[in-house]
TITIDO-889863 format. One record per residue: residue in one letter; x, y, z of N, C-alpha, C in turn. Coordinates in nm, 3 decimals, padded with zeros to 5 digits. Example, Ala and Ser with C-alpha at 12.3 -4.5 7.8 and 13.67 -1.06 7.14 Angstrom:
<sites>
A,01.319,-00.569,00.780,01.230,-00.450,00.780,01.320,-00.330,00.780
S,01.285,-00.225,00.708,01.367,-00.106,00.714,01.290,00.003,00.787
</sites>
This chain:
<sites>
X,00.079,-00.121,00.003,00.016,-00.011,-00.008,00.091,00.115,00.002
X,00.028,00.236,-00.043,00.105,00.360,-00.041,00.080,00.435,00.090
X,00.180,00.461,00.156,00.188,00.528,00.290,00.216,00.682,00.284
X,00.281,00.722,00.190,00.313,00.866,00.160,00.255,00.909,00.035
X,00.230,01.043,00.026,00.170,01.098,-00.106,00.290,01.128,-00.188
X,00.249,01.165,-00.308,00.365,01.183,-00.414,00.434,01.323,-00.379
X,00.554,01.347,-00.431,00.605,01.473,-00.397,00.542,01.592,-00.451
X,00.548,01.705,-00.379,00.477,01.823,-00.429,00.582,01.874,-00.536
X,00.535,01.969,-00.606,00.628,02.053,-00.706,00.751,02.127,-00.627
X,00.851,02.154,-00.673,00.964,02.228,-00.603,00.916,02.365,-00.582
X,00.951,02.415,-00.468,00.929,02.558,-00.428,01.007,02.641,-00.534
X,00.986,02.779,-00.518,01.072,02.874,-00.582,01.204,02.891,-00.499
X,01.311,02.913,-00.559,01.434,02.940,-00.485,01.433,03.058,-00.386
X,01.477,03.020,-00.263,01.471,03.111,-00.163,01.584,03.214,-00.145
X,01.676,03.189,-00.237,01.794,03.275,-00.239,01.770,03.422,-00.259
X,01.862,03.505,-00.201,01.852,03.647,-00.238,01.983,03.700,-00.293
X,01.987,03.810,-00.364,02.112,03.873,-00.417,02.205,03.882,-00.317
X,02.181,03.920,-00.180,02.288,03.943,-00.094,02.360,03.815,-00.054
X,02.311,03.703,-00.087,02.365,03.570,-00.060,02.441,03.509,-00.193
X,02.463,03.598,-00.293,02.503,03.572,-00.416,02.411,03.471,-00.494
X,02.287,03.484,-00.452,02.177,03.409,-00.517,02.159,03.251,-00.466
X,02.253,03.222,-00.377,02.243,03.075,-00.316,02.141,03.059,-00.226
X,02.062,02.964,-00.264,01.930,02.927,-00.166,01.892,02.792,-00.183
X,01.777,02.765,-00.147,01.736,02.620,-00.151,01.585,02.625,-00.211
X,01.547,02.513,-00.282,01.423,02.483,-00.327,01.367,02.362,-00.239
X,01.247,02.355,-00.208,01.204,02.250,-00.112,01.083,02.185,-00.181
X,01.072,02.052,-00.160,00.933,01.992,-00.184,00.911,01.898,-00.074
X,00.769,01.870,-00.070,00.715,01.793,00.050,00.620,01.682,-00.003
X,00.609,01.592,00.095,00.501,01.496,00.087,00.455,01.455,00.213
X,00.332,01.415,00.221,00.260,01.392,00.349,00.243,01.238,00.382
X,00.209,01.206,00.505,00.177,01.077,00.544,00.032,01.042,00.510
X,00.006,00.937,00.438,-00.127,00.897,00.404,-00.191,00.794,00.501
X,-00.094,00.719,00.547,-00.160,00.621,00.657,-00.051,00.617,00.761
X,-00.096,00.654,00.876,-00.004,00.653,01.007,00.021,00.515,01.045
X,00.165,00.497,01.090,00.205,00.379,01.144,00.109,00.325,01.255
X,00.095,00.193,01.269,00.022,00.127,01.364,00.094,00.020,01.433
X,00.053,-00.024,01.549,00.100,-00.150,01.614,00.250,-00.142,01.617
X,00.313,-00.041,01.655,00.458,-00.039,01.673,00.534,-00.008,01.555
X,00.475,00.001,01.437,00.548,00.036,01.313,00.618,00.159,01.311
X,00.712,00.165,01.234,00.806,00.288,01.233,00.717,00.407,01.161
X,00.735,00.531,01.195,00.669,00.649,01.139,00.745,00.671,00.998
X,00.666,00.722,00.912,00.738,00.751,00.774,00.841,00.865,00.789
X,00.951,00.840,00.709,01.052,00.947,00.720,01.055,01.002,00.563
X,01.146,01.080,00.547,01.167,01.136,00.412,01.045,01.205,00.356
X,01.007,01.308,00.440,00.888,01.394,00.391,00.923,01.530,00.326
X,01.049,01.557,00.345,01.084,01.683,00.283,01.228,01.671,00.210
X,01.240,01.724,00.094,01.373,01.721,00.025,01.402,01.865,-00.007
X,01.526,01.897,00.003,01.602,02.019,-00.039,01.695,02.009,-00.128
X,01.716,02.109,-00.225,01.831,02.100,-00.319,01.868,02.250,-00.329
X,02.003,02.264,-00.359,02.054,02.399,-00.375,02.007,02.456,-00.507
X,02.009,02.593,-00.519,01.956,02.663,-00.644,02.029,02.792,-00.630
X,02.026,02.867,-00.750,02.073,02.987,-00.756,01.954,03.086,-00.805
X,01.940,03.208,-00.733,01.831,03.289,-00.785,01.902,03.420,-00.845
X,01.851,03.459,-00.954,01.905,03.574,-01.024,01.807,03.694,-00.994
X,01.873,03.805,-00.947,01.792,03.926,-00.919,01.830,04.035,-01.004
X,01.747,04.123,-01.038,01.792,04.241,-01.116,01.677,04.339,-01.099
X,01.711,04.465,-01.127,01.615,04.566,-01.141,01.575,04.592,-01.296
X,01.439,04.581,-01.317,01.391,04.594,-01.455,01.333,04.729,-01.479
X,01.409,04.794,-01.557,01.366,04.942,-01.571,01.276,04.951,-01.702
X,01.158,05.019,-01.680,01.078,05.048,-01.787,01.127,05.163,-01.874
X,01.066,05.197,-01.986,01.116,05.303,-02.079,01.058,05.448,-02.006
X,01.136,05.533,-02.038,01.089,05.675,-01.973,00.968,05.716,-02.062
X,00.880,05.777,-01.984,00.763,05.841,-02.038,00.797,05.958,-02.118
X,00.706,06.016,-02.192,00.726,06.135,-02.246,00.735,06.254,-02.146
X,00.790,06.362,-02.185,00.814,06.475,-02.089,00.673,06.526,-02.057
X,00.628,06.531,-01.928,00.502,06.591,-01.898,00.539,06.729,-01.808
X,00.474,06.839,-01.867,00.477,06.975,-01.789,00.434,06.956,-01.640
X,00.508,07.021,-01.550,00.458,07.021,-01.419,00.330,07.101,-01.397
X,00.318,07.210,-01.467,00.177,07.279,-01.456,00.149,07.332,-01.609
X,00.040,07.365,-01.617,-00.024,07.392,-01.753,00.041,07.502,-01.842
X,00.105,07.599,-01.755,00.170,07.707,-01.837,00.330,07.674,-01.855
X,00.368,07.568,-01.823,00.527,07.541,-01.830,00.543,07.460,-01.958
X,00.653,07.501,-02.029,00.701,07.416,-02.137,00.755,07.289,-02.082
X,00.783,07.196,-02.177,00.836,07.060,-02.121,00.980,07.065,-02.077
X,01.050,07.173,-02.116,01.196,07.163,-02.092,01.226,07.144,-01.914
X,01.126,07.193,-01.846,01.134,07.189,-01.709,01.029,07.081,-01.658
X,00.983,06.994,-01.733,00.886,06.891,-01.685,00.943,06.774,-01.617
X,00.867,06.672,-01.606,00.896,06.543,-01.549,00.869,06.428,-01.637
X,00.951,06.309,-01.631,00.938,06.202,-01.705,00.942,06.097,-01.586
X,00.888,05.987,-01.614,00.871,05.874,-01.514,00.881,05.738,-01.591
X,00.911,05.631,-01.511,00.924,05.494,-01.563,00.894,05.404,-01.453
X,00.868,05.285,-01.485,00.840,05.169,-01.381,00.971,05.115,-01.356
X,00.989,05.079,-01.227,01.113,05.009,-01.178,01.061,04.890,-01.098
X,01.095,04.765,-01.137,01.050,04.641,-01.068,01.165,04.556,-01.031
X,01.162,04.482,-00.923,01.251,04.375,-00.882,01.204,04.255,-00.952
X,01.304,04.195,-01.017,01.281,04.064,-01.093,01.372,03.948,-01.034
X,01.297,03.849,-00.964,01.378,03.744,-00.921,01.355,03.614,-01.008
X,01.444,03.566,-01.059,01.429,03.457,-01.166,01.310,03.488,-01.254
X,01.314,03.611,-01.298,01.212,03.664,-01.413,01.073,03.685,-01.358
X,01.052,03.686,-01.228,00.917,03.714,-01.169,00.920,03.839,-01.084
X,00.823,03.917,-01.099,00.814,04.037,-01.018,00.812,03.993,-00.866
X,00.899,04.052,-00.785,00.914,04.028,-00.642,00.911,04.163,-00.564
X,00.925,04.144,-00.427,00.921,04.255,-00.340,01.077,04.323,-00.374
X,01.067,04.463,-00.362,01.181,04.535,-00.394,01.303,04.496,-00.296
X,01.273,04.454,-00.175,01.376,04.412,-00.084,01.461,04.300,-00.116
X,01.406,04.219,-00.202,01.490,04.094,-00.254,01.608,04.158,-00.361
X,01.597,04.277,-00.422,01.685,04.302,-00.515,01.781,04.424,-00.442
X,01.748,04.469,-00.329,01.838,04.570,-00.271,01.984,04.540,-00.246
X,02.012,04.411,-00.226,02.168,04.389,-00.232,02.219,04.405,-00.366
X,02.158,04.412,-00.474,02.215,04.442,-00.596,02.254,04.595,-00.608
X,02.185,04.671,-00.543,02.193,04.802,-00.539,02.076,04.881,-00.513
X,02.080,05.007,-00.469,01.968,05.091,-00.449,01.871,05.086,-00.558
X,01.747,05.110,-00.537,01.640,05.094,-00.644,01.660,05.233,-00.721
X,01.678,05.212,-00.856,01.678,05.321,-00.935,01.580,05.425,-00.947
X,01.602,05.543,-00.981,01.475,05.643,-00.978,01.371,05.624,-01.081
X,01.254,05.647,-01.020,01.145,05.641,-01.108,01.093,05.766,-01.170
X,01.144,05.867,-01.127,01.100,06.011,-01.179,01.221,06.089,-01.189
</sites>
């Protein structure tokens, strides 16, 4: 009989740029039938493997120059852009990218 579930999918890498990207991925499985009558409990319910996480600031394109007020010419206006932290190609919390360097300006 099957006493343990199949393995879950691997988690995302928990490494951060401050640790040179080194981290771990984890996968789990659970006990389906508990041990009885003095049987041994199921072991091997968690596996970890080393991984590298890549982090970078993704800089959007600058917007067109926007006047600060309606009477101003655009020479003294503002431009903006989006700046996102990417960890392994996925948008993540800015704090994960801070070891790469300060967040670049958005305006």
